[in-house]
C-alpha positions in Angstrom: 61.6 93.9 104.2 59.8 92.0 106.9 60.2 92.1 110.7 62.4 89.1 111.1 65.7 90.8 110.2 68.4 89.4 112.6 71.7 91.1 111.7 74.7 92.5 113.5 77.9 94.3 112.5 81.3 94.8 114.1 83.1 98.0 113.2 86.4 99.4 114.5 86.0 102.9 115.9 89.7 104.0 116.1 92.8 103.2 114.0 92.5 99.4 114.1 93.9 96.9 116.6 90.9 97.4 118.8 90.3 93.7 119.4 87.6 93.3 116.8 88.6 89.7 116.2 87.5 88.6 119.7 84.2 90.4 119.4 83.6 89.0 115.9 84.4 85.5 117.2 82.1 85.9 120.2 79.2 86.9 118.0 80.0 84.4 115.2 79.3 81.6 117.6 75.6 82.6 117.5 75.4 83.6 113.9 74.3 81.5 110.9 76.2 83.6 108.3 79.4 85.7 108.6 80.1 88.2 105.8 83.4 90.0 105.1 82.6 93.1 103.0 85.8 95.1 102.3 89.6 95.1 102.4 91.9 92.3 101.4 94.7 90.3 103.0 96.1 93.5 104.4 93.9 92.9 107.4 92.2 90.2 109.4 91.7 88.8 112.8 93.5 86.6 115.3 91.0 84.3 116.9 91.6 81.8 119.7 89.5 78.6 119.6 90.1 75.7 122.0 93.5 77.2 122.9 94.6 77.3 119.3 95.3 80.7 117.6 94.1 81.2 114.1 95.3 84.2 112.0 92.6 84.9 109.5 93.4 87.3 106.7 90.7 86.8 104.1 88.5 84.1 105.5 85.6 85.3 107.7 85.8 84.3 111.3 82.8 82.0 111.0 85.0 79.6 109.1 86.1 78.1 112.4 82.6 76.8 113.0 81.3 73.9 110.9 77.7 75.1 110.8 78.1 78.7 109.4 77.9 80.1 105.9 81.0 82.3 105.3 80.9 84.9 102.6 83.7 87.0 101.0 81.6 89.8 99.6 81.7 92.0 96.5 83.7 94.8 98.2 86.7 92.6 99.1 89.8 92.3 96.9 90.9 88.7 96.7 94.5 87.4 96.2 93.7 83.8 95.0 97.2 82.5 96.0 96.9 83.9 99.5 93.3 82.6 99.9 94.2 79.1 98.8 97.2 79.1 101.2 94.9 80.1 104.0 92.4 77.4 103.1 95.2 74.8 103.0 96.5 76.0 106.5 93.0 75.8 107.8 92.6 72.2 106.6 95.9 71.2 108.2 94.3 72.2 111.5 91.4 69.9 110.9 89.0 72.7 109.9 87.1 72.9 106.6 86.4 75.7 104.1 83.4 73.9 102.5 81.0 76.6 103.7 82.9 79.4 101.9 81.2 81.6 99.3 83.3 84.0 97.2 81.5 86.8 95.4 81.7 86.6 91.6 81.8 90.4 91.6 84.9 90.7 93.9 88.1 92.0 92.3 91.2 89.9 91.9 94.7 91.0 93.1 97.3 90.0 90.5 101.1 90.0 90.7 101.4 93.4 89.0 99.4 95.0 91.8 101.9 93.8 94.4 104.8 95.0 92.2 103.2 98.4 91.7 102.5 98.7 95.4 106.1 98.2 96.1 107.2 100.5 93.3 104.9 103.4 94.3 106.0 103.2 98.0 109.6 103.2 97.0 109.4 106.5 95.2 107.4 108.4 97.8 110.2 108.6 100.3 109.1 110.5 103.5 105.5 110.7 102.0 105.1 106.9 101.9 101.9 105.6 103.4 103.3 102.4 104.9 101.2 100.0 103.0 101.5 96.2 103.5 102.6 96.0 99.8 100.0 93.3 99.3 98.6 95.0 96.2 95.5 96.2 97.9 95.6 99.9 96.8 96.6 99.3 93.2 93.8 96.7 92.9 91.2 99.1 94.2 92.7 101.8 91.8 92.1 99.5 88.9 88.5 98.9 90.1 87.9 102.7 90.1 89.7 103.0 86.7 87.3 100.3 85.4 90.1 98.0 84.2 89.9 95.6 87.1 89.6 91.9 86.7 86.7 90.3 88.7 86.3 86.8 90.0 83.6 86.2 87.3 86.3 87.1 84.7 88.8 84.7 86.3 86.2 82.0 85.9 86.1 82.4 82.1 89.5 81.5 80.6 88.8 83.5 77.3 87.7 86.7 79.1 90.5 86.4 81.7 93.2 86.0 79.1 92.0 89.0 77.1 91.7 91.3 80.1 95.0 90.1 81.6 96.9 90.7 78.3 95.7 94.3 78.2 96.5 95.0 81.8 100.0 93.3 81.8 101.0 95.4 78.8 99.8 98.6 80.5 101.3 97.8 83.9 104.7 96.7 82.4 105.0 100.1 80.7 104.5 101.7 84.1 106.8 99.3 86.0 109.7 99.7 83.6 109.5 103.2 82.2 108.2 105.1 85.2 109.6 103.1 88.2 112.5 101.2 86.7 111.2 97.9 88.0 111.2 94.5 86.4 108.2 93.7 84.3 105.8 90.8 85.2 105.4 87.7 83.0 102.1 87.4 81.2 102.4 83.6 80.4 103.3 82.8 84.0 100.4 84.7 85.5 98.0 83.3 83.0 99.0 79.7 83.8 99.1 80.2 87.6 95.8 82.0 87.8 93.9 79.6 85.5 95.0 77.0 88.0 93.8 79.0 90.9 90.5 79.6 89.1 89.8 75.8 89.0 90.6 75.4 92.7 88.3 78.4 93.7 85.5 77.6 91.2 83.4 75.5 93.8 83.3 78.5 96.1 82.2 81.2 93.6 78.6 82.3 94.0 76.3 85.3 93.6 76.9 86.4 97.2 74.7 89.5 96.8 71.8 87.2 96.3 73.0 84.8 99.0 73.2 87.5 101.7 69.8 89.0 101.0 68.3 85.5 100.8 69.8 84.6 104.2 68.5 87.8 105.8 65.0 87.5 104.3 64.9 83.9 105.5 65.4 85.0 109.0 68.9 83.8 109.4 71.3 85.5 111.8 73.8 87.4 109.7 77.0 89.0 111.1 78.9 91.6 109.1 82.6 91.4 110.0 84.5 94.7 109.6 88.2 94.9 108.8 90.5 97.8 109.6 88.7 100.7 111.3 86.8 104.0 111.0 89.8 106.3 111.1 91.4 104.3 108.2 88.4 104.9 106.0 89.4 106.3 102.5 87.0 109.2 102.7 86.4 109.8 106.4 89.7 108.8 108.1 93.0 110.6 108.6 93.7 110.8 104.9 96.2 110.0 103.4 97.2 107.6 106.2 94.2 105.4 105.5 93.3 102.1 103.7 91.9 101.8 100.2 88.3 100.9 101.1 85.5 101.9 103.4 85.6 100.1 106.8 82.5 101.9 108.0 78.9 100.7 108.2 78.0 102.3 104.9 80.9 100.5 103.3 79.6 97.2 104.6 76.2 97.9 103.0 77.9 98.5 99.6 80.5 95.8 100.0 78.1 93.1 101.0 75.4 94.1 98.5 72.6 94.9 101.0 70.5 98.0 101.7 71.3 100.0 104.8 68.0 99.2 106.5 69.1 95.6 106.8 72.0 96.6 109.1 71.0 96.3 112.7 72.8 95.9 116.0 76.0 97.8 114.9 78.8 97.4 117.5 81.6 99.9 117.6 84.7 98.3 119.1 86.5 100.7 121.4 89.9 99.8 122.9 89.9 101.3 126.5 92.9 103.4 125.4 94.2 104.6 122.0 96.8 103.2 119.8 98.1 104.1 116.4 100.6 102.6 114.0 102.8 104.7 111.7 102.6 108.4 111.0 100.0 111.1 111.4 98.7 113.3 114.2 97.7 111.6 117.5 96.4 114.3 119.9 96.1 112.0 123.0 99.5 110.2 122.5 101.5 109.6 125.6 105.3 109.9 125.2 106.0 109.1 128.9 106.0 106.2 131.4 102.3 105.8 131.1 102.5 105.4 127.3 105.2 102.8 127.8 103.2 101.0 130.5 100.2 100.7 128.0 102.6 99.5 125.3 104.2 96.8 127.4 101.2 95.7 129.4 99.0 95.6 126.3 101.7 94.0 124.2 101.1 96.7 121.6 103.4 95.5 118.9 102.4 94.6 115.3 101.8 90.9 114.8 103.5 90.9 111.4 106.1 93.7 111.6 106.8 93.7 115.4 106.7 97.5 115.1 105.7 99.2 118.4 102.3 100.9 118.4 102.0 104.5 119.6 99.8 104.6 122.7 97.7 107.2 124.4 94.6 107.9 126.5 91.3 107.0 125.1 90.2 109.7 122.6 86.4 110.2 122.5 86.7 112.9 119.9 87.6 110.0 117.6 85.1 107.5 119.0 82.2 110.1 118.9 83.1 110.9 115.3 83.0 107.1 114.5 79.7 106.7 116.4 78.0 109.2 114.1 79.6 107.9 110.9 78.5 104.3 111.7 75.2 105.0 113.4 76.4 102.8 116.2 73.8 100.9 118.3 76.3 99.6 120.9 79.9 100.0 122.1 82.1 97.0 122.7 84.8 98.1 125.2 87.9 95.9 124.9 91.1 95.6 126.9 89.7 97.3 129.9 91.9 95.0 132.0 95.1 96.6 130.6 94.3 99.7 132.8 94.0 97.7 136.0 97.4 98.8 137.4 97.1 102.6 136.9 96.5 105.0 139.8 94.4 107.3 137.6 93.1 107.1 134.0 92.2 109.9 131.6 89.7 110.3 128.8 90.0 112.9 126.0 86.5 114.3 125.7 87.2 116.8 122.9 89.7 119.2 121.4 90.5 122.9 121.6 92.4 124.9 119.0 93.6 128.4 119.7 91.6 128.3 122.9 88.3 127.4 121.3 86.4 124.1 121.2 86.7 122.2 118.0 83.4 121.1 116.4 83.3 117.8 114.6 86.6 116.2 113.5 89.2 118.1 111.4 89.8 117.0 107.9 93.2 118.7 107.7 96.0 116.8 109.4 97.8 120.1 109.9 94.8 121.4 111.8 94.5 118.1 113.7 98.2 118.3 114.7 97.5 121.7 116.4 94.5 120.4 118.4 94.9 120.1 122.2 93.1 117.3 124.0 90.6 118.2 126.7 91.0 115.6 129.5 88.8 114.3 132.3 90.6 112.4 135.0 89.2 109.3 136.9 90.6 107.3 139.8 92.0 103.9 138.8 90.5 100.7 140.2 93.8 99.0 141.0 92.2 95.6 140.9 92.5 92.6 138.6 89.2 92.5 136.7 90.1 89.6 134.3 88.0 87.1 136.3 84.9 89.2 136.6 81.9 88.0 134.5 79.1 90.3 135.6 79.0 94.0 134.9 77.7 94.9 138.4 80.7 93.1 139.9 83.2 95.4 138.2 84.8 97.9 140.6 82.8 101.2 140.8 85.7 103.2 139.3 85.8 100.9 136.3 82.1 101.2 135.8 82.3 105.0 136.1 85.0 105.0 133.4 82.9 102.8 131.0 79.7 104.8 131.7 81.4 108.1 131.0 82.4 106.7 127.5 78.7 106.0 126.9 77.7 109.4 128.1 80.2 111.3 125.9 79.5 109.3 122.8 75.8 108.9 123.3 76.0 105.1 122.6 75.0 102.4 125.0 77.5 99.8 126.2 76.8 96.4 124.7 79.9 94.4 125.6 82.8 94.8 128.0 85.8 92.6 127.5 88.1 91.9 130.4 90.6 89.6 128.7 91.4 87.8 125.5 89.4 84.6 126.2 86.0 84.1 124.8 84.7 83.6 128.4 86.2 86.9 129.5 83.2 88.8 128.0 80.5 90.7 129.8 77.5 90.8 127.4 74.8 93.3 128.3 72.6 92.9 125.2 72.8 89.3 124.1 72.4 89.9 120.3 71.4 86.7 118.4 70.6 85.0 121.7 
């Protein structure tokens, strides 16, 4: 493998919305290659560059730099229409997608996936997952059922037409007979997607080879995670999870690289906890402090405007994520949101029926009965947004951060004290 491996990875340790976009952007500036390895346009990052905000859904964050290779890896599901719209919007802002590579093994989201997503959610009633209805789950389901259509299929008109015809006939039976929904139109999809294929053709590559080649050539490669550990299909709070594996192992599979190539894994930890939608949330605050965190942190969904549930930092969750992802460093974000509080708390574990809980419960019924064990710390009552050196943080803020490291057993790598790229205290200087 060689000794010149220079890689890093950014993983969300909670339920998403941890501020990964900022950390990815910060590290992208120093990387040569940025790789997206899973998920689809149900996720993404908001990145601010030169005062302009860019909402990236499928494009890797390195696309905002002219000198980076940007890879949409094999584990991503790609909606060609959405991707082409995103590229067009990027070009309107004076940026270019010429450095984009799309895996020829990635699976394609088609209109029947979106229609099925909507249909399946509509019949679940109270049991609905709250998907984005972007077709992500049904596309991954086809992948598992081995009837998926990949980018390499889309590039071959004969193969694409044959596979599309089979799938449209199958999906239309489900849409009409099972769900009572309108069928999709085969001819329209064929025409539209053959057009998308020609526009995307220059970007399509064997990205498995490209990533390995970049690593073995000594290039600095950043793996950009979407979603977060607690949304992992196998290891998260199932069924309130995504359809892929937003953990370090998932990045290895989704990018097509062996696990030993993955170094400098950052787990992004928001300095408090938030969650969107349903499911147990042991450290949730349904009081004035919870509302303070929501308002001060602007904890509202960027697309839906839905308010996020807020609570104290839950290190039972983060410790679980640290082990699952073999984290090297923590990147603490939004520490400044706690500036105005008289005291702050950390959940360091759970009890159930008076006994300590080992590990993290699989059953949501069990999790709902867990009681958080808190440690209380004095607040720092100081605006820290202008601080640029770790040793200049108030002692109380440092103690809070250092306790997170102690409980999780993971070193602090980055502390973010605001949304700006310059509001970053970097203790490890990866890629420097």
